[in-house]
Jmol script that loads the backbone (N, CA, C; Angstrom):
load data "model"
ATOM      1  N   UNK A   1     133.435 110.548 206.172  1.00  0.00           N
ATOM      2  CA  UNK A   1     132.777 109.274 206.338  1.00  0.00           C
ATOM      3  C   UNK A   1     132.624 108.953 207.833  1.00  0.00           C
ATOM      4  N   UNK A   2     133.687 109.245 208.602  1.00  0.00           N
ATOM      5  CA  UNK A   2     133.638 108.960 210.041  1.00  0.00           C
ATOM      6  C   UNK A   2     132.589 109.835 210.720  1.00  0.00           C
ATOM      7  N   UNK A   3     132.472 111.074 210.287  1.00  0.00           N
ATOM      8  CA  UNK A   3     131.461 111.970 210.852  1.00  0.00           C
ATOM      9  C   UNK A   3     130.058 111.433 210.569  1.00  0.00           C
ATOM     10  N   UNK A   4     129.851 110.945 209.365  1.00  0.00           N
ATOM     11  CA  UNK A   4     128.556 110.354 208.993  1.00  0.00           C
ATOM     12  C   UNK A   4     128.269 109.122 209.851  1.00  0.00           C
ATOM     13  N   UNK A   5     129.305 108.348 210.106  1.00  0.00           N
ATOM     14  CA  UNK A   5     129.199 107.157 210.956  1.00  0.00           C
ATOM     15  C   UNK A   5     128.771 107.548 212.371  1.00  0.00           C
ATOM     16  N   UNK A   6     129.445 108.536 212.948  1.00  0.00           N
ATOM     17  CA  UNK A   6     129.112 108.980 214.309  1.00  0.00           C
ATOM     18  C   UNK A   6     127.719 109.592 214.378  1.00  0.00           C
ATOM     19  N   UNK A   7     127.327 110.306 213.338  1.00  0.00           N
ATOM     20  CA  UNK A   7     125.986 110.890 213.291  1.00  0.00           C
ATOM     21  C   UNK A   7     124.930 109.793 213.269  1.00  0.00           C
ATOM     22  N   UNK A   8     125.167 108.748 212.491  1.00  0.00           N
ATOM     23  CA  UNK A   8     124.218 107.628 212.427  1.00  0.00           C
ATOM     24  C   UNK A   8     124.099 106.948 213.790  1.00  0.00           C
ATOM     25  N   UNK A   9     125.212 106.781 214.474  1.00  0.00           N
ATOM     26  CA  UNK A   9     125.174 106.162 215.806  1.00  0.00           C
ATOM     27  C   UNK A   9     124.393 107.041 216.773  1.00  0.00           C
ATOM     28  N   UNK A  10     124.733 108.331 216.802  1.00  0.00           N
ATOM     29  CA  UNK A  10     124.099 109.225 217.773  1.00  0.00           C
ATOM     30  C   UNK A  10     122.605 109.416 217.508  1.00  0.00           C
ATOM     31  N   UNK A  11     122.186 109.251 216.265  1.00  0.00           N
ATOM     32  CA  UNK A  11     120.758 109.390 215.959  1.00  0.00           C
ATOM     33  C   UNK A  11     120.013 108.053 216.038  1.00  0.00           C
ATOM     34  N   UNK A  12     120.717 107.007 216.456  1.00  0.00           N
ATOM     35  CA  UNK A  12     120.063 105.713 216.643  1.00  0.00           C
ATOM     36  C   UNK A  12     119.876 104.899 215.378  1.00  0.00           C
ATOM     37  N   UNK A  13     120.488 105.321 214.286  1.00  0.00           N
ATOM     38  CA  UNK A  13     120.393 104.576 213.029  1.00  0.00           C
ATOM     39  C   UNK A  13     121.498 103.514 213.002  1.00  0.00           C
ATOM     40  N   UNK A  14     121.313 102.484 213.810  1.00  0.00           N
ATOM     41  CA  UNK A  14     122.366 101.506 214.034  1.00  0.00           C
ATOM     42  C   UNK A  14     122.694 100.687 212.790  1.00  0.00           C
ATOM     43  N   UNK A  15     121.676 100.320 212.018  1.00  0.00           N
ATOM     44  CA  UNK A  15     121.938  99.551 210.794  1.00  0.00           C
ATOM     45  C   UNK A  15     122.749 100.382 209.793  1.00  0.00           C
ATOM     46  N   UNK A  16     122.375 101.639 209.657  1.00  0.00           N
ATOM     47  CA  UNK A  16     123.114 102.534 208.754  1.00  0.00           C
ATOM     48  C   UNK A  16     124.545 102.717 209.251  1.00  0.00           C
ATOM     49  N   UNK A  17     124.697 102.885 210.549  1.00  0.00           N
ATOM     50  CA  UNK A  17     126.038 103.046 211.127  1.00  0.00           C
ATOM     51  C   UNK A  17     126.889 101.809 210.862  1.00  0.00           C
ATOM     52  N   UNK A  18     126.300 100.626 211.007  1.00  0.00           N
ATOM     53  CA  UNK A  18     127.070  99.403 210.740  1.00  0.00           C
ATOM     54  C   UNK A  18     127.503  99.343 209.284  1.00  0.00           C
ATOM     55  N   UNK A  19     126.635  99.729 208.378  1.00  0.00           N
ATOM     56  CA  UNK A  19     126.989  99.735 206.960  1.00  0.00           C
ATOM     57  C   UNK A  19     128.131 100.687 206.662  1.00  0.00           C
ATOM     58  N   UNK A  20     128.050 101.883 207.212  1.00  0.00           N
ATOM     59  CA  UNK A  20     129.111 102.875 207.007  1.00  0.00           C
ATOM     60  C   UNK A  20     130.410 102.388 207.643  1.00  0.00           C
ATOM     61  N   UNK A  21     130.307 101.868 208.866  1.00  0.00           N
ATOM     62  CA  UNK A  21     131.491 101.377 209.566  1.00  0.00           C
ATOM     63  C   UNK A  21     132.162 100.225 208.834  1.00  0.00           C
ATOM     64  N   UNK A  22     131.377  99.308 208.313  1.00  0.00           N
ATOM     65  CA  UNK A  22     131.937  98.195 207.545  1.00  0.00           C
ATOM     66  C   UNK A  22     132.665  98.705 206.308  1.00  0.00           C
ATOM     67  N   UNK A  23     132.075  99.677 205.649  1.00  0.00           N
ATOM     68  CA  UNK A  23     132.707 100.249 204.473  1.00  0.00           C
ATOM     69  C   UNK A  23     134.036 100.921 204.837  1.00  0.00           C
ATOM     70  N   UNK A  24     134.045 101.672 205.930  1.00  0.00           N
ATOM     71  CA  UNK A  24     135.291 102.329 206.371  1.00  0.00           C
ATOM     72  C   UNK A  24     136.368 101.310 206.702  1.00  0.00           C
ATOM     73  N   UNK A  25     135.994 100.279 207.449  1.00  0.00           N
ATOM     74  CA  UNK A  25     136.976  99.267 207.837  1.00  0.00           C
ATOM     75  C   UNK A  25     137.510  98.533 206.616  1.00  0.00           C
ATOM     76  N   UNK A  26     136.630  98.235 205.667  1.00  0.00           N
ATOM     77  CA  UNK A  26     137.061  97.612 204.404  1.00  0.00           C
ATOM     78  C   UNK A  26     138.090  98.484 203.681  1.00  0.00           C
ATOM     79  N   UNK A  27     137.780  99.777 203.578  1.00  0.00           N
ATOM     80  CA  UNK A  27     138.682 100.698 202.876  1.00  0.00           C
ATOM     81  C   UNK A  27     140.006 100.858 203.607  1.00  0.00           C
ATOM     82  N   UNK A  28     139.963 100.934 204.920  1.00  0.00           N
ATOM     83  CA  UNK A  28     141.200 101.044 205.697  1.00  0.00           C
ATOM     84  C   UNK A  28     142.068  99.791 205.529  1.00  0.00           C
ATOM     85  N   UNK A  29     141.444  98.628 205.521  1.00  0.00           N
ATOM     86  CA  UNK A  29     142.201  97.394 205.305  1.00  0.00           C
ATOM     87  C   UNK A  29     142.823  97.372 203.910  1.00  0.00           C
ATOM     88  N   UNK A  30     142.096  97.859 202.931  1.00  0.00           N
ATOM     89  CA  UNK A  30     142.639  97.909 201.568  1.00  0.00           C
ATOM     90  C   UNK A  30     143.849  98.835 201.504  1.00  0.00           C
ATOM     91  N   UNK A  31     143.750 100.008 202.104  1.00  0.00           N
ATOM     92  CA  UNK A  31     144.882 100.941 202.131  1.00  0.00           C
ATOM     93  C   UNK A  31     146.059 100.311 202.869  1.00  0.00           C
ATOM     94  N   UNK A  32     145.771  99.669 203.980  1.00  0.00           N
ATOM     95  CA  UNK A  32     146.841  99.046 204.768  1.00  0.00           C
ATOM     96  C   UNK A  32     147.563  97.967 203.958  1.00  0.00           C
ATOM     97  N   UNK A  33     146.814  97.170 203.236  1.00  0.00           N
ATOM     98  CA  UNK A  33     147.422  96.098 202.445  1.00  0.00           C
ATOM     99  C   UNK A  33     148.127  96.634 201.196  1.00  0.00           C
ATOM    100  N   UNK A  34     147.432  97.509 200.472  1.00  0.00           N
ATOM    101  CA  UNK A  34     147.952  97.968 199.182  1.00  0.00           C
ATOM    102  C   UNK A  34     149.041  99.036 199.298  1.00  0.00           C
ATOM    103  N   UNK A  35     148.970  99.862 200.311  1.00  0.00           N
ATOM    104  CA  UNK A  35     149.901 100.981 200.414  1.00  0.00           C
ATOM    105  C   UNK A  35     150.961 100.770 201.486  1.00  0.00           C
ATOM    106  N   UNK A  36     150.567 100.248 202.617  1.00  0.00           N
ATOM    107  CA  UNK A  36     151.515 100.095 203.721  1.00  0.00           C
ATOM    108  C   UNK A  36     152.262  98.768 203.618  1.00  0.00           C
ATOM    109  N   UNK A  37     151.538  97.688 203.591  1.00  0.00           N
ATOM    110  CA  UNK A  37     152.163  96.361 203.628  1.00  0.00           C
ATOM    111  C   UNK A  37     153.107  96.123 202.457  1.00  0.00           C
ATOM    112  N   UNK A  38     152.762  96.645 201.304  1.00  0.00           N
ATOM    113  CA  UNK A  38     153.611  96.433 200.129  1.00  0.00           C
ATOM    114  C   UNK A  38     154.960  97.137 200.242  1.00  0.00           C
ATOM    115  N   UNK A  39     155.078  98.097 201.159  1.00  0.00           N
ATOM    116  CA  UNK A  39     156.331  98.844 201.313  1.00  0.00           C
ATOM    117  C   UNK A  39     157.167  98.381 202.497  1.00  0.00           C
ATOM    118  N   UNK A  40     156.658  97.432 203.260  1.00  0.00           N
ATOM    119  CA  UNK A  40     157.411  96.923 204.409  1.00  0.00           C
ATOM    120  C   UNK A  40     158.236  95.731 203.949  1.00  0.00           C
ATOM    121  N   UNK A  41     159.541  95.864 204.070  1.00  0.00           N
ATOM    122  CA  UNK A  41     160.430  94.811 203.584  1.00  0.00           C
ATOM    123  C   UNK A  41     161.130  94.047 204.707  1.00  0.00           C
ATOM    124  N   UNK A  42     161.250  94.637 205.864  1.00  0.00           N
ATOM    125  CA  UNK A  42     161.895  93.966 206.984  1.00  0.00           C
ATOM    126  C   UNK A  42     160.982  92.851 207.500  1.00  0.00           C
ATOM    127  N   UNK A  43     161.475  91.607 207.572  1.00  0.00           N
ATOM    128  CA  UNK A  43     160.607  90.494 207.979  1.00  0.00           C
ATOM    129  C   UNK A  43     159.906  90.692 209.326  1.00  0.00           C
ATOM    130  N   UNK A  44     160.607  91.183 210.329  1.00  0.00           N
ATOM    131  CA  UNK A  44     159.989  91.358 211.652  1.00  0.00           C
ATOM    132  C   UNK A  44     158.896  92.424 211.606  1.00  0.00           C
ATOM    133  N   UNK A  45     159.161  93.526 210.904  1.00  0.00           N
ATOM    134  CA  UNK A  45     158.159  94.591 210.786  1.00  0.00           C
ATOM    135  C   UNK A  45     156.960  94.112 209.976  1.00  0.00           C
ATOM    136  N   UNK A  46     157.230  93.348 208.926  1.00  0.00           N
ATOM    137  CA  UNK A  46     156.148  92.821 208.093  1.00  0.00           C
ATOM    138  C   UNK A  46     155.270  91.855 208.899  1.00  0.00           C
ATOM    139  N   UNK A  47     155.905  91.016 209.704  1.00  0.00           N
ATOM    140  CA  UNK A  47     155.157  90.077 210.546  1.00  0.00           C
ATOM    141  C   UNK A  47     154.281  90.835 211.549  1.00  0.00           C
ATOM    142  N   UNK A  48     154.826  91.892 212.139  1.00  0.00           N
ATOM    143  CA  UNK A  48     154.040  92.696 213.085  1.00  0.00           C
ATOM    144  C   UNK A  48     152.857  93.358 212.381  1.00  0.00           C
ATOM    145  N   UNK A  49     153.088  93.890 211.204  1.00  0.00           N
ATOM    146  CA  UNK A  49     152.012  94.528 210.446  1.00  0.00           C
ATOM    147  C   UNK A  49     150.947  93.503 210.062  1.00  0.00           C
ATOM    148  N   UNK A  50     151.366  92.330 209.647  1.00  0.00           N
ATOM    149  CA  UNK A  50     150.406  91.275 209.302  1.00  0.00           C
ATOM    150  C   UNK A  50     149.563  90.875 210.505  1.00  0.00           C
ATOM    151  N   UNK A  51     150.181  90.864 211.674  1.00  0.00           N
ATOM    152  CA  UNK A  51     149.455  90.540 212.901  1.00  0.00           C
ATOM    153  C   UNK A  51     148.391  91.594 213.196  1.00  0.00           C
ATOM    154  N   UNK A  52     148.745  92.859 213.027  1.00  0.00           N
ATOM    155  CA  UNK A  52     147.787  93.951 213.239  1.00  0.00           C
ATOM    156  C   UNK A  52     146.633  93.823 212.248  1.00  0.00           C
ATOM    157  N   UNK A  53     146.964  93.605 210.983  1.00  0.00           N
ATOM    158  CA  UNK A  53     145.920  93.491 209.963  1.00  0.00           C
ATOM    159  C   UNK A  53     145.031  92.276 210.197  1.00  0.00           C
ATOM    160  N   UNK A  54     145.626  91.191 210.633  1.00  0.00           N
ATOM    161  CA  UNK A  54     144.860  89.980 210.923  1.00  0.00           C
ATOM    162  C   UNK A  54     143.832  90.237 212.031  1.00  0.00           C
ATOM    163  N   UNK A  55     144.246  90.974 213.042  1.00  0.00           N
ATOM    164  CA  UNK A  55     143.329  91.317 214.136  1.00  0.00           C
ATOM    165  C   UNK A  55     142.118  92.089 213.598  1.00  0.00           C
ATOM    166  N   UNK A  56     142.363  93.054 212.746  1.00  0.00           N
ATOM    167  CA  UNK A  56     141.266  93.869 212.213  1.00  0.00           C
ATOM    168  C   UNK A  56     140.434  93.108 211.184  1.00  0.00           C
ATOM    169  N   UNK A  57     141.038  92.179 210.471  1.00  0.00           N
ATOM    170  CA  UNK A  57     140.260  91.328 209.559  1.00  0.00           C
ATOM    171  C   UNK A  57     139.311  90.428 210.347  1.00  0.00           C
ATOM    172  N   UNK A  58     139.771  89.929 211.492  1.00  0.00           N
ATOM    173  CA  UNK A  58     138.888  89.115 212.345  1.00  0.00           C
ATOM    174  C   UNK A  58     137.738  89.961 212.891  1.00  0.00           C
ATOM    175  N   UNK A  59     138.040  91.200 213.275  1.00  0.00           N
ATOM    176  CA  UNK A  59     136.980  92.093 213.747  1.00  0.00           C
ATOM    177  C   UNK A  59     135.958  92.328 212.641  1.00  0.00           C
ATOM    178  N   UNK A  60     136.445  92.529 211.420  1.00  0.00           N
ATOM    179  CA  UNK A  60     135.552  92.738 210.281  1.00  0.00           C
ATOM    180  C   UNK A  60     134.669  91.505 210.055  1.00  0.00           C
ATOM    181  N   UNK A  61     135.255  90.327 210.132  1.00  0.00           N
ATOM    182  CA  UNK A  61     134.478  89.088 209.965  1.00  0.00           C
ATOM    183  C   UNK A  61     133.435  88.941 211.065  1.00  0.00           C
ATOM    184  N   UNK A  62     133.829  89.272 212.292  1.00  0.00           N
ATOM    185  CA  UNK A  62     132.885  89.202 213.411  1.00  0.00           C
ATOM    186  C   UNK A  62     131.707  90.134 213.176  1.00  0.00           C
ATOM    187  N   UNK A  63     131.991  91.367 212.769  1.00  0.00           N
ATOM    188  CA  UNK A  63     130.928  92.351 212.558  1.00  0.00           C
ATOM    189  C   UNK A  63     130.007  91.906 211.424  1.00  0.00           C
ATOM    190  N   UNK A  64     130.579  91.398 210.345  1.00  0.00           N
ATOM    191  CA  UNK A  64     129.739  90.915 209.231  1.00  0.00           C
ATOM    192  C   UNK A  64     128.846  89.756 209.679  1.00  0.00           C
ATOM    193  N   UNK A  65     129.426  88.829 210.423  1.00  0.00           N
ATOM    194  CA  UNK A  65     128.640  87.693 210.919  1.00  0.00           C
ATOM    195  C   UNK A  65     127.546  88.130 211.875  1.00  0.00           C
ATOM    196  N   UNK A  66     127.883  89.040 212.761  1.00  0.00           N
ATOM    197  CA  UNK A  66     126.894  89.534 213.717  1.00  0.00           C
ATOM    198  C   UNK A  66     125.789  90.311 213.006  1.00  0.00           C
ATOM    199  N   UNK A  67     126.169  91.079 212.007  1.00  0.00           N
ATOM    200  CA  UNK A  67     125.181  91.847 211.246  1.00  0.00           C
ATOM    201  C   UNK A  67     124.187  90.905 210.565  1.00  0.00           C
ATOM    202  N   UNK A  68     124.703  89.814 210.042  1.00  0.00           N
ATOM    203  CA  UNK A  68     123.834  88.830 209.394  1.00  0.00           C
ATOM    204  C   UNK A  68     122.936  88.137 210.417  1.00  0.00           C
ATOM    205  N   UNK A  69     123.509  87.765 211.553  1.00  0.00           N
ATOM    206  CA  UNK A  69     122.751  87.048 212.583  1.00  0.00           C
ATOM    207  C   UNK A  69     121.688  87.924 213.230  1.00  0.00           C
ATOM    208  N   UNK A  70     121.976  89.195 213.383  1.00  0.00           N
ATOM    209  CA  UNK A  70     121.043  90.084 214.075  1.00  0.00           C
ATOM    210  C   UNK A  70     119.747  90.272 213.293  1.00  0.00           C
ATOM    211  N   UNK A  71     119.793  90.017 212.001  1.00  0.00           N
ATOM    212  CA  UNK A  71     118.590  90.143 211.176  1.00  0.00           C
ATOM    213  C   UNK A  71     117.485  89.189 211.582  1.00  0.00           C
ATOM    214  N   UNK A  72     117.842  88.077 212.210  1.00  0.00           N
ATOM    215  CA  UNK A  72     116.828  87.100 212.606  1.00  0.00           C
ATOM    216  C   UNK A  72     116.402  87.247 214.071  1.00  0.00           C
ATOM    217  N   UNK A  73     116.968  88.226 214.764  1.00  0.00           N
ATOM    218  CA  UNK A  73     116.602  88.445 216.169  1.00  0.00           C
ATOM    219  C   UNK A  73     115.424  89.402 216.289  1.00  0.00           C
ATOM    220  N   UNK A  74     114.616  89.228 217.333  1.00  0.00           N
ATOM    221  CA  UNK A  74     113.567  90.215 217.591  1.00  0.00           C
ATOM    222  C   UNK A  74     114.211  91.571 217.907  1.00  0.00           C
ATOM    223  N   UNK A  75     113.556  92.665 217.536  1.00  0.00           N
ATOM    224  CA  UNK A  75     114.118  94.003 217.755  1.00  0.00           C
ATOM    225  C   UNK A  75     114.562  94.275 219.196  1.00  0.00           C
ATOM    226  N   UNK A  76     113.863  93.706 220.161  1.00  0.00           N
ATOM    227  CA  UNK A  76     114.216  93.918 221.567  1.00  0.00           C
ATOM    228  C   UNK A  76     115.646  93.461 221.844  1.00  0.00           C
ATOM    229  N   UNK A  77     116.049  92.347 221.257  1.00  0.00           N
ATOM    230  CA  UNK A  77     117.390  91.806 221.476  1.00  0.00           C
ATOM    231  C   UNK A  77     118.412  92.375 220.501  1.00  0.00           C
ATOM    232  N   UNK A  78     117.959  92.701 219.311  1.00  0.00           N
ATOM    233  CA  UNK A  78     118.903  93.125 218.284  1.00  0.00           C
ATOM    234  C   UNK A  78     119.572  94.465 218.600  1.00  0.00           C
ATOM    235  N   UNK A  79     118.879  95.343 219.296  1.00  0.00           N
ATOM    236  CA  UNK A  79     119.457  96.652 219.611  1.00  0.00           C
ATOM    237  C   UNK A  79     120.709  96.497 220.465  1.00  0.00           C
ATOM    238  N   UNK A  80     120.657  95.671 221.482  1.00  0.00           N
ATOM    239  CA  UNK A  80     121.821  95.454 222.346  1.00  0.00           C
ATOM    240  C   UNK A  80     122.982  94.838 221.581  1.00  0.00           C
ATOM    241  N   UNK A  81     122.673  93.888 220.726  1.00  0.00           N
ATOM    242  CA  UNK A  81     123.708  93.245 219.917  1.00  0.00           C
ATOM    243  C   UNK A  81     124.333  94.261 218.962  1.00  0.00           C
ATOM    244  N   UNK A  82     123.509  95.060 218.324  1.00  0.00           N
ATOM    245  CA  UNK A  82     124.008  96.072 217.389  1.00  0.00           C
ATOM    246  C   UNK A  82     124.916  97.070 218.099  1.00  0.00           C
ATOM    247  N   UNK A  83     124.545  97.466 219.308  1.00  0.00           N
ATOM    248  CA  UNK A  83     125.371  98.409 220.064  1.00  0.00           C
ATOM    249  C   UNK A  83     126.738  97.798 220.389  1.00  0.00           C
ATOM    250  N   UNK A  84     126.743  96.526 220.771  1.00  0.00           N
ATOM    251  CA  UNK A  84     128.012  95.845 221.056  1.00  0.00           C
ATOM    252  C   UNK A  84     128.857  95.708 219.791  1.00  0.00           C
ATOM    253  N   UNK A  85     128.218  95.384 218.677  1.00  0.00           N
ATOM    254  CA  UNK A  85     128.910  95.265 217.400  1.00  0.00           C
ATOM    255  C   UNK A  85     129.527  96.605 217.007  1.00  0.00           C
ATOM    256  N   UNK A  86     128.796  97.679 217.225  1.00  0.00           N
ATOM    257  CA  UNK A  86     129.305  99.007 216.894  1.00  0.00           C
ATOM    258  C   UNK A  86     130.494  99.394 217.773  1.00  0.00           C
ATOM    259  N   UNK A  87     130.520  98.924 219.007  1.00  0.00           N
ATOM    260  CA  UNK A  87     131.681  99.167 219.873  1.00  0.00           C
ATOM    261  C   UNK A  87     132.922  98.490 219.293  1.00  0.00           C
ATOM    262  N   UNK A  88     132.772  97.239 218.861  1.00  0.00           N
ATOM    263  CA  UNK A  88     133.886  96.516 218.242  1.00  0.00           C
ATOM    264  C   UNK A  88     134.312  97.220 216.965  1.00  0.00           C
ATOM    265  N   UNK A  89     133.354  97.604 216.177  1.00  0.00           N
ATOM    266  CA  UNK A  89     133.629  98.268 214.902  1.00  0.00           C
ATOM    267  C   UNK A  89     134.341  99.607 215.115  1.00  0.00           C
ATOM    268  N   UNK A  90     133.867 100.396 216.050  1.00  0.00           N
ATOM    269  CA  UNK A  90     134.486 101.694 216.334  1.00  0.00           C
ATOM    270  C   UNK A  90     135.922 101.518 216.815  1.00  0.00           C
ATOM    271  N   UNK A  91     136.128 100.580 217.693  1.00  0.00           N
ATOM    272  CA  UNK A  91     137.476 100.315 218.206  1.00  0.00           C
ATOM    273  C   UNK A  91     138.412  99.900 217.073  1.00  0.00           C
ATOM    274  N   UNK A  92     137.941  99.037 216.214  1.00  0.00           N
ATOM    275  CA  UNK A  92     138.768  98.556 215.111  1.00  0.00           C
ATOM    276  C   UNK A  92     139.054  99.666 214.104  1.00  0.00           C
ATOM    277  N   UNK A  93     138.056 100.473 213.796  1.00  0.00           N
ATOM    278  CA  UNK A  93     138.253 101.589 212.864  1.00  0.00           C
ATOM    279  C   UNK A  93     139.309 102.545 213.419  1.00  0.00           C
ATOM    280  N   UNK A  94     139.157 102.916 214.684  1.00  0.00           N
ATOM    281  CA  UNK A  94     140.111 103.850 215.296  1.00  0.00           C
ATOM    282  C   UNK A  94     141.518 103.268 215.349  1.00  0.00           C
ATOM    283  N   UNK A  95     141.629 102.011 215.738  1.00  0.00           N
ATOM    284  CA  UNK A  95     142.938 101.371 215.816  1.00  0.00           C
ATOM    285  C   UNK A  95     143.602 101.243 214.460  1.00  0.00           C
ATOM    286  N   UNK A  96     142.854 100.818 213.467  1.00  0.00           N
ATOM    287  CA  UNK A  96     143.425 100.640 212.138  1.00  0.00           C
ATOM    288  C   UNK A  96     143.760 101.986 211.492  1.00  0.00           C
ATOM    289  N   UNK A  97     142.930 102.990 211.725  1.00  0.00           N
ATOM    290  CA  UNK A  97     143.232 104.311 211.192  1.00  0.00           C
ATOM    291  C   UNK A  97     144.555 104.822 211.774  1.00  0.00           C
ATOM    292  N   UNK A  98     144.734 104.650 213.064  1.00  0.00           N
ATOM    293  CA  UNK A  98     145.982 105.086 213.709  1.00  0.00           C
ATOM    294  C   UNK A  98     147.176 104.323 213.155  1.00  0.00           C
ATOM    295  N   UNK A  99     147.007 103.033 212.951  1.00  0.00           N
ATOM    296  CA  UNK A  99     148.087 102.217 212.397  1.00  0.00           C
ATOM    297  C   UNK A  99     148.456 102.702 210.992  1.00  0.00           C
ATOM    298  N   UNK A 100     147.458 102.873 210.139  1.00  0.00           N
ATOM    299  CA  UNK A 100     147.705 103.296 208.755  1.00  0.00           C
ATOM    300  C   UNK A 100     148.334 104.684 208.732  1.00  0.00           C
ATOM    301  N   UNK A 101     147.790 105.607 209.506  1.00  0.00           N
ATOM    302  CA  UNK A 101     148.329 106.965 209.524  1.00  0.00           C
ATOM    303  C   UNK A 101     149.786 106.973 209.999  1.00  0.00           C
ATOM    304  N   UNK A 102     150.064 106.258 211.068  1.00  0.00           N
ATOM    305  CA  UNK A 102     151.434 106.182 211.573  1.00  0.00           C
ATOM    306  C   UNK A 102     152.382 105.568 210.563  1.00  0.00           C
ATOM    307  N   UNK A 103     151.936 104.492 209.925  1.00  0.00           N
ATOM    308  CA  UNK A 103     152.780 103.832 208.929  1.00  0.00           C
ATOM    309  C   UNK A 103     153.033 104.740 207.733  1.00  0.00           C
ATOM    310  N   UNK A 104     152.025 105.475 207.302  1.00  0.00           N
ATOM    311  CA  UNK A 104     152.201 106.372 206.157  1.00  0.00           C
ATOM    312  C   UNK A 104     153.163 107.517 206.493  1.00  0.00           C
ATOM    313  N   UNK A 105     153.126 107.998 207.715  1.00  0.00           N
ATOM    314  CA  UNK A 105     154.067 109.042 208.131  1.00  0.00           C
ATOM    315  C   UNK A 105     155.494 108.513 208.069  1.00  0.00           C
ATOM    316  N   UNK A 106     155.702 107.299 208.569  1.00  0.00           N
ATOM    317  CA  UNK A 106     157.042 106.694 208.544  1.00  0.00           C
ATOM    318  C   UNK A 106     157.491 106.449 207.106  1.00  0.00           C
ATOM    319  N   UNK A 107     156.613 105.939 206.275  1.00  0.00           N
ATOM    320  CA  UNK A 107     156.949 105.694 204.864  1.00  0.00           C
ATOM    321  C   UNK A 107     157.299 107.010 204.169  1.00  0.00           C
ATOM    322  N   UNK A 108     156.510 108.042 204.409  1.00  0.00           N
ATOM    323  CA  UNK A 108     156.794 109.350 203.795  1.00  0.00           C
ATOM    324  C   UNK A 108     158.148 109.875 204.242  1.00  0.00           C
ATOM    325  N   UNK A 109     158.496 109.680 205.505  1.00  0.00           N
ATOM    326  CA  UNK A 109     159.788 110.127 206.014  1.00  0.00           C
ATOM    327  C   UNK A 109     160.935 109.362 205.351  1.00  0.00           C
ATOM    328  N   UNK A 110     160.771 108.068 205.206  1.00  0.00           N
ATOM    329  CA  UNK A 110     161.813 107.248 204.579  1.00  0.00           C
ATOM    330  C   UNK A 110     161.995 107.642 203.116  1.00  0.00           C
ATOM    331  N   UNK A 111     160.896 107.826 202.407  1.00  0.00           N
ATOM    332  CA  UNK A 111     160.965 108.222 201.004  1.00  0.00           C
ATOM    333  C   UNK A 111     161.612 109.599 200.873  1.00  0.00           C
ATOM    334  N   UNK A 112     161.255 110.525 201.744  1.00  0.00           N
ATOM    335  CA  UNK A 112     161.836 111.873 201.694  1.00  0.00           C
ATOM    336  C   UNK A 112     163.336 111.821 201.986  1.00  0.00           C
ATOM    337  N   UNK A 113     163.725 111.030 202.960  1.00  0.00           N
ATOM    338  CA  UNK A 113     165.160 110.905 203.295  1.00  0.00           C
ATOM    339  C   UNK A 113     165.926 110.289 202.141  1.00  0.00           C
ATOM    340  N   UNK A 114     165.337 109.282 201.517  1.00  0.00           N
ATOM    341  CA  UNK A 114     166.005 108.641 200.379  1.00  0.00           C
ATOM    342  C   UNK A 114     166.121 109.615 199.201  1.00  0.00           C
ATOM    343  N   UNK A 115     165.088 110.405 198.972  1.00  0.00           N
ATOM    344  CA  UNK A 115     165.123 111.397 197.883  1.00  0.00           C
ATOM    345  C   UNK A 115     166.177 112.449 198.148  1.00  0.00           C
ATOM    346  N   UNK A 116     166.313 112.873 199.378  1.00  0.00           N
ATOM    347  CA  UNK A 116     167.304 113.888 199.745  1.00  0.00           C
ATOM    348  C   UNK A 116     168.715 113.356 199.516  1.00  0.00           C
ATOM    349  N   UNK A 117     168.951 112.112 199.864  1.00  0.00           N
ATOM    350  CA  UNK A 117     170.273 111.502 199.669  1.00  0.00           C
ATOM    351  C   UNK A 117     170.615 111.370 198.191  1.00  0.00           C
ATOM    352  N   UNK A 118     169.586 111.059 197.376  1.00  0.00           N
ATOM    353  CA  UNK A 118     169.821 110.914 195.930  1.00  0.00           C
ATOM    354  C   UNK A 118     170.159 112.253 195.298  1.00  0.00           C
ATOM    355  N   UNK A 119     169.520 113.306 195.746  1.00  0.00           N
ATOM    356  CA  UNK A 119     169.736 114.642 195.189  1.00  0.00           C
ATOM    357  C   UNK A 119     171.082 115.195 195.659  1.00  0.00           C
ATOM    358  N   UNK A 120     171.359 115.026 196.956  1.00  0.00           N
ATOM    359  CA  UNK A 120     172.576 115.610 197.563  1.00  0.00           C
ATOM    360  C   UNK A 120     173.752 114.792 197.273  1.00  0.00           C
TER     361      UNK A 120
END
end "model"
wireframe off; spacefill off
backbone 0.3
color backbone group
């Protein structure tokens, strides 16, 4: 999906890229909430994770709002706005992907350690 997103950007298909990027960010937020957040029990860690997710939810809202607003702009102005929106979207996708991947590695390690203790 990310490769398709980058291809759309590089070929100048900015509207398509925004659609793909929004879908990726939506899916990453769902994984973060359903898989990562549900397994964090320490209050301080949970608060930190919620803060990270809140940041990316705001980015998602900004991109959706900008995507809607850009539809009423003349093409001359909309291209610059779309490029800026894609920068925000790319940054958020990369940041959230790193967060989710890191959290899943830690969760997998904790689960594996707990399983080893139960067996041994």
